[in-house]
N, C-alpha and C positions, 0 to 999 in steps of 0.2 A: 639435153633433158631436163627436166625441174627436176631438184635435190634437195633431200632434208637431211642434212647430218646428224645423228644422234651420237655426241660426245665431241671434246674437245680440246682432246688429248696429242701426244703427239706426230701419232701418223694422221690424225684429222687436220692437227696445223699442217701439214705439208702435203697432203693427198689434196684437199677441200680448195686451197690454192691453184695449186696443179689445173685441176676441172674449168675451175672457174674464168683460170688464164685459156683453157682448150675452148671456153664456148659455150660448156652446162650453166646453167642457172643453179644457182645455190639459194632454194627458198628460207631455210631456217638454220642455225646452229644451234643444238639441245645441248645443253649441259648443267649436272645439278647445282655447278656455282656459274651464279651471273654474271660473273666476271670472265671466268673463263670464255663462255660463248660470247659475250661482248667483243671481247679480244678477237676471236675469230673470225665473228662474223663482220665485222669491219672491215676485215681483210677482201672478204669475198662480198660484200655488199651485200649481205642478208640479213635476217630479223633474229635479233638474240631472244632465246629463250631458256625459262629456266624448269617451268609446270609443260607433264606430261601432256595436261589438259592445251596444253595452247599448240600442242602438234597440228598443223597441218594436216586433213586429208586429201589434199589436190597436190599429188604430187606425185612424177613419174617414178622415182625411185628412193629408198628411203637408205641408208649407209651408214650400220652400226659398226660403230667402233667406239669399242668400252672395253673395260675389261673382261675377261671369259665367266668369273662369277658374276656378273652384271646385266647380259647379256641373256639367257632365258628369263627371264623378269622384265626386262622392258621389251622383249619382243612378246611375251603374251597380253601386257598392257598397251603396244601399240598395234596388234595387229587389227582388233576390229576394226571395219569401218575402214580397210583398206586395203582388203581382199585382191582388189585389181592390180594396186599397185605392186611393184617389186623389190624385194625386200634381200639386202645383201649383206653380209656382213665381211668383217677384213682380220682376223684371229686365224691365226698359222694353226693350231691345237684343238679348235673346234669343230666338230661336225657338220656338214650345213643341215642333217636332219632336227640338228637345233630348234630350225623355224617351221617343223611337220605341227600340220594344225593351223595356220594363220593362212593360211591361202593359199596359191597352186604356183605362183610366182616368187622363186626365191633361190639363191645362190650364196655364190662368196666370189669376193673381188681383193686377192689378196698379195700386196705387195712383197715383196720380200725382202725388205731394208732394213736399216738400224735407223731409228727417227728421234733427234730432238727437235725441242721449239727453238733453239735456238739458230738450227742451223737449216738452212733451206735445200732441199735434196732437186736433183735434176731426173727428173720421172726418166729420161728418155730412153736410158735400156736399165732402169730397173725391169725386172723380173715382175711379171705380173702371171698367179697361179688361180685361175679363172671355174668356177662350178655352177651348175645349174640345173633346178630342179624339173625345169621342162627348157625348149625352144626359145622361148621369148625372154626367161631369165637371163639362159646363155646366152643370148644376143645384147640383151643386156649389159650385161658384167663383161663382154667382149669389145663393146661400143665403147663402154666408160674406159678400161685400161687400154684401146687400142690410141685414144684420141690424146692421152701421154707418156703410151712406152711402145716401143718397138719391140719388146720381148715379152709374147704371150704366151701361155701353154694351159690347155685344159688338165686338170686333174684331181682325181677321186680325194674324199675327206683321210678314206686312210695314206695315200702315199703324201697326203700333203703331212698328216701328223708326223711321220716320216722326215719329211722335208724341214718341217720345222724343228726337228731335232738333232736332227745335221747342222740347223741354223746358230743353235744355240752354243754346239762344239766349236763351229768356225768365228764365233762374232762374242756370245756372252763369255764362251770362257778364257777366248783369246787374251779379253779386255780388264777381264779379271788377274790374268799373268802380267799384264801393264800393270793395276797397281800394285799386284805384289815383287813388281819388280822397283816399283816406283818407290816402296818402301822398305826398300835395300838400300836402296842410293839414301833418300832420305837421313839414314844414318849418318852418312859423313857425307850431308851437306852438297850433295851431286844435283842437280836439274835432272826432271826428266826427259827435257830434251835431248840430251846424248844419245839416251836411245833410237831416237826418232829417224833416221839414217840407216840404222839396223832394221829400224820393224820397216821403212819405205820397201828396200831390198827383197826382205825377206816375204813380203806381198807381193810383188813387181814378180821375183822368179816362180811364185805359183801363178802366173800369168801363160809362163812358157813350159815348166815342167809339174808333175803331176807333185804332191808333198811329200809323198813317199821318196820322191828324187830327190826334194829342194831339201830334206831334213840335214841338218848338220850337228855336229856338238859331241858330248862325251857319252851321252849316252845311247849313241848307234853304233860307237865301235867299243862301249863298255867297258870304259876307262877308267878302273876303279879306284884307281891311282885320285884323280882328279874328283870324281865323283864324291869321292870319302872325305875328302879336304873340302868339298864345298859345303858336303852336310855338315860339317867341325863347324863351318862358317854361321852353320843356322842353328848353331846348338840352342840359341837361347832365341829362337824362333821357329817354337814344334810344328806349329802349324803350317808353317811353307815345310819345314822338310818335311811333312807325312807328305804336302802335296810334292814334292821334288821329286820322293822315291816312287808315288805312282807314276807319275809321268816318266821318267827316265826308265822304270820297270815295262810300262804302255810301250815308247819308242822302242825300245829294245826289242820287244817280244813283236811287234809288227815289221822292224828287221829282219829278223833272222826267219821268220816264217813268207820269207819270199818267196 
């Protein structure tokens, strides 16, 4: 398919090369910053542009990979003259209805993964959640997803919002806990990599056990002596102490409700 990428951020930086490698033609990469557009465009043999007036009308699909706040304005500006093309966005929490009024063929192509420009992602097992306004849009979304992944599911906008919320807990909040751990270690000049075997084993366990069954630590048994001693260690770090209390209480409540 002939594709135009609107956006050159972390997700586009990974998805565009994957689609290009699977045989799709990336015509253009648009970004408000020409440098960002050029870096990605070079990887996928596309034209780099930074003006909306330069976006071609001659593409099969336009993939919007931009911030949630920028999406409605860009859709409104690019909808004119492209009513026969398919418009897809890649956001987890934005409903498909954001495209209403720009044409008949639109939908969602949401790869649920965390992305960084510095790391390349193997999409083969990344779950893609797709949605389409009609058969054509759904077919295009499914074709694009299946060209890079073997894990594709149809999902409504409402369900996807809750999926994205769950991902925030599993990924963003978990990563922030790594950062809090690093802050504690830094006080005693300990490198964060001492935590990596523990992190790896915790992640490996939930491939075999439900998270509730894999839970360990003082909070699950509500060992008040250990918990109070650890809170005392956080007496000069009140923000971390608050997080410790909230998470410990949540762990304990989850355990006693089984």
